[in-house]
N, C-alpha and C positions, 0 to 999 in steps of 0.2 A: 856672504851678505854682510854688510856693515852692521856692527853691534848696535850702533845708534838707532838704526831703523828697526832692528829686531826688538829692541826694548820698547820702542814706540808702538810697534804692532802688539807686543805683549800687553801693554797697558790699555790700549784702545780696545782690543778684542776682549780683554778681561772685563772691561766696563760694559761693552755691548753684550757679552755673555750674561752678565748680571742682569741687564735690562731684559734680555730674553727670558731668563728664569723668573723674574718678577712678573712679567706679562703672563707667562704660562701659569704661574701660581694664582694670579688674579683671575684668570679665566676659569680655572678649576675650583677655586675656593671662594671667589667673590670678595676677597680681602687682600690688602697689601701684606706681603711677606718678604722680609729682607733675606733673600735666598743667598746661598753660598757659605763657604767655610768662614770667611772673614767678616768683620763687622761692617767694613766700608763697602761702597758700591762696586765691587770687583769680584769676579769668579776666576781665580788664577788658572784653573784647568782649561778654561776657554782660551785664555791668553797664551798659555804654553802650546795648546793644540794648534791654533791658527798660525802662531809664529813658526812652529815646526813645519807646517804645511808650506808656508811662503818660502822658508829656507830650503826645504828639501824637494819640493815639487814644482818650483817655478819653471825649471827647464821643460816640464811636460804639461804646462798649464793649458796648452792649446789642444792637447789630446784628452778629450773628456773621459774616455774609458780608463786611461792610466791615472788621470787626476782623481776620478771617483774611487778607483780601487786603492790607490796609494793613500788617499785621505781616510778611507774607512779603516785601513790597516794601522796607520800612524796614530790616529785619534783613539782607536780602540786600545792600542798598546799603552798609550799614555793613561787612559782611564783605568786599564787593568793594573798597571804598576802603581798608580796613585792610590787606588782603592786598597790594594794589598798592603802598601806601606802604611797608610793611615790606620788600617785595622791592626797591624802588628805594633805600631807605635802607640796607639791610644786605646787598644783593646775594644774598639767599637766598629761596627759596620755602618758606614754612612749611607750607602745605597745597596740595594739587593735586587738583582734580576733573576733570582732563583725560580720564581714562578713563571718566567717568560721562557718559551722554548728556545733551544739552541744558545744556551748561556754557558759561560766558562766561569765556574766558581761563584756565580752570582755577581761578578764584578762587571762583566760585559755580556752583551747578547747580540744576536744577529740583527734584530729589529733596530736597535739604536746605532749599531755600526753602519747599517745602510742609511739611516737618517743622518748620521755624521757625514757620510760620504756625499750625499745629495746636498747637504747644507754647505759643505766646503766648496763644492763645485760652484754653487750659486755665489758664495762669498768671493771666490777668486775671479769669477766672471763679471760680477756686478758691483760688489761693495769694495773690494780691495783696490781697484784702480782709483776710486774716489779717495780712499784713505791715503794712498800714495801721494796723490796730488796735494792733499791737505798738508801732509808732513813736509813735502818739498817747499811749500810756501812759508813754512815756519823758519825764522832766522835760526841759524845753528846755535848761537849762544843762548837765545831764548829757549830753544828746544832742550838744551842741556839743563837749563834751570828747571824746566817743566819736568823732565825726566828725574832729576835729582829729588825734587819735592815729592813727586808721585811715588817713586821707589822707596823713599824714606818713610812716607806715610804707610805704604803697604807693609814695610818691614816692621814698623811699630805695631800695626794692626795684627800682623802675624804672631808676634810675640804675645800680645794681649790675648789673642784667641787661643793660642796653645796653653796659656796659663788657665784660661777658662775651662778648657777641655780637661786638663789635669785636675783642676778643682772639682769638676763634675765627677771624675773617677774617684777622687777621695771621698766625695759626698756619698756616692753609691756604695763604696766600701764601708763607710760608717753606718749607712742605712742597713746594709746587709748584716753587719755585726749586731746592731741594736735589735733588729727584727729577730735574729737568731736567739738573742738573749731573752726576748719576750716569749718566744716559743718555748725555750727551755724552762723558763720560770712557770709558764702555764702547765707544762708537763709535770714539773715538780709539785705544783699545787694539786694536780690530779692524783699524783702518786701518794702524796701525804694523805689526802682524803681517803684514798683507797686503803692504805696501810692502817690508818687509825680506825677506819670503819671495821676492818677485819679484826683488829685488836678488841674493839668493843664487842663484836659478835662472839669472839672467842671467850672473852670474859663472861659474857652472858651464858654461854654454853657450859663454861666451867662451874658457874654457880648452880646452874640447873642440874648438872651431873652430881654435884656434891649433895644437893637436896635428894636426888634419887637414891644415892648410896646410903644416905643417913636418914631414911624415912622413920626409923624407930625412935631416933633421938632428935627429930627435926625441930621440936620446940626449943630444945636447949641451944641448938646451933643457929636458929633462925636469925636472931638479933645480930649475932656476930658476923654471919655470912652476908647479911644484907648490908651491914655497916662496911665490911670490907669491899663488897661490890660497889657500893656508892662511892667510897673513897677512890677506888680504882677508876671508876667511870669519870669522876670529877677530874682526876689527874690526866686521864686520856683526853678528855675534852679540853682541858687547859692547855695541854701540850699541842693538841690539834689547832686550837685558836692561835697559839703563839707562833707556830710554824707557818700557818696559812697567812696570818697577818703580816709577818716579815716578808714572805714571798710576794704577797699582793702589793705591799709597799714598794718592793723592788721593781715589780712589773709596772706599776704606775709611774715610777721614776723614769724607767726606760721608755715608756709610752710617751711621756712628756718630751723627752729628748728626741724621739722619733718625729713627733709633731713639729718641734722647733726646726729640725733639719728639713722637713718637707715644706714648711711655711715660710722659710727665709731664703729666698733665691738670691744668688750672687750675680754680679754684673756679667752679662753675656749668656747666662744660663737659659733664660726664656727664648732669646733670639736663636740660639743654637737648636733648641728643641722644636721651635716653630719652623726654622729653615730646613731641618731634617726630621720631619714627622715620623719617618720610618727608621730612625736611628736605633740600632740595636747594640747592646753591650754583650761582649763575648763572655764576661765573667759574672755580670749581675743583671741578666736579662729581665728577670721578674721585678727586681727593685727599680730598674729604669722605667718599666711600664707603669708601676705604681706611682713613681714620681711624676711621670707625664700626666697621669690621670688627675693627680692632686693639683698640679700647676694649672692645667687647662680647666679644671673644675672651678678653681678659685679665680679664674681670669675674669 
């Protein structure tokens, strides 16, 4: 099949796929959600899927059984490969069918494979002939200009989106680091309080034992021991206050940094998280969930 037509199919069906995703999200959430990986009104996976169907299954388009089976297999393979590559490249799971029966790695499942097969049969039978007629009516030079502009826009969008995803990963890494520092400082404060409290108790027990051992001359030793005990306790308290103040100051500093990270979204962050509400990070799952809670709470 001519590359010119394949590229047109890719762009048109990527746009129609985006429209389908937006309508689906609107029905389920009651709000507009710019679905898809890219910022623009295209879902490339739909474009690749339908373009592949038109290129590979056109000879059997009159055989509904073969068309359905072939469509289900081809689109599922594209979805499987795309999901796997995106997870390995960005360390994030963009969709997950693990809770749906008969799934493979959570990337694809029988339910949506069947849905893809039915949808492709309908597209090839009803929609695609109309799309072909429209493309044939477009002047070739005009068509090349349309393709050039559309593909350039998608390429720029793709670069911008990849940068946003990489920035999200860096943000999650920073959130994880700062959160771990806050936890470590909290543990240190607890450890200091525990250690110094034990020291105070031991000092008290030491003074008490001295009194017990020296009952006969307690009056002579009383002033000296009380003075020593008071001085030791003052030093221990001072040491305790100094250590805990430094640790608390460090913890407050890291807490402020964490708040800044959480409350300063970058371009494309909110859209990505809204477009993929079930997005999961393979390295920073908890941190991503906390970030989503913060963003949608402040929305």
